C-alpha positions as CSV (number, residue, x, y, z in Angstrom):
1,M,14.1,-15.5,0.6
2,N,12.2,-18.6,-0.6
3,A,9.7,-18.1,-3.5
4,A,7.1,-19.8,-1.5
5,V,7.3,-17.2,0.9
6,L,7.8,-14.3,-1.2
7,H,4.9,-14.6,-3.4
8,P,2.2,-14.2,-0.8
9,V,4.1,-11.3,0.7
10,I,4.2,-9.7,-2.4
11,A,0.4,-10.3,-3.0
12,L,-0.5,-9.0,0.2
13,L,1.6,-5.9,-0.2
14,C,0.0,-5.2,-3.6
15,G,-3.5,-5.8,-2.4
16,T,-3.1,-3.3,0.3
17,A,-1.8,-0.8,-2.0
18,I,-4.5,-1.3,-4.4
19,L,-7.1,-0.6,-1.6
20,I,-5.4,2.5,-0.6
21,W,-4.6,3.9,-4.1
22,P,-6.7,2.2,-6.9
23,R,-5.1,4.3,-9.6
24,I,-2.1,2.5,-9.1
25,L,-3.4,-0.8,-10.2
26,N,-1.8,-1.2,-13.5
27,Y,1.7,-0.6,-12.1
28,I,1.3,-2.9,-9.3
29,V,0.0,-5.9,-11.6
30,A,2.8,-5.1,-14.0
31,A,5.5,-5.1,-11.2
32,Y,4.0,-8.2,-9.6
33,L,4.1,-10.2,-13.0
34,I,7.8,-9.1,-13.5
35,L,8.9,-10.2,-10.1
36,V,7.0,-13.5,-10.5
37,G,8.6,-13.9,-13.9
38,V,12.1,-13.3,-12.6
39,T,11.9,-15.4,-9.5
40,G,10.7,-18.2,-11.6
41,I,13.6,-18.0,-14.0
42,I,16.2,-17.6,-11.3
43,A,14.6,-20.5,-9.4
44,R,14.9,-22.7,-12.5
45,A,18.4,-21.6,-13.3
46,A,19.7,-22.3,-9.7
């Protein structure tokens, strides 16, 4: 899946989860930042 498609989908899922479970905000932000970092590294390495 292309990073241009992956990032908005992840953001939408995270935003929805934050609305439903506000306590999970820290974990969602951390997971999102890790995924963005990993996809950025992979995209530059390929």
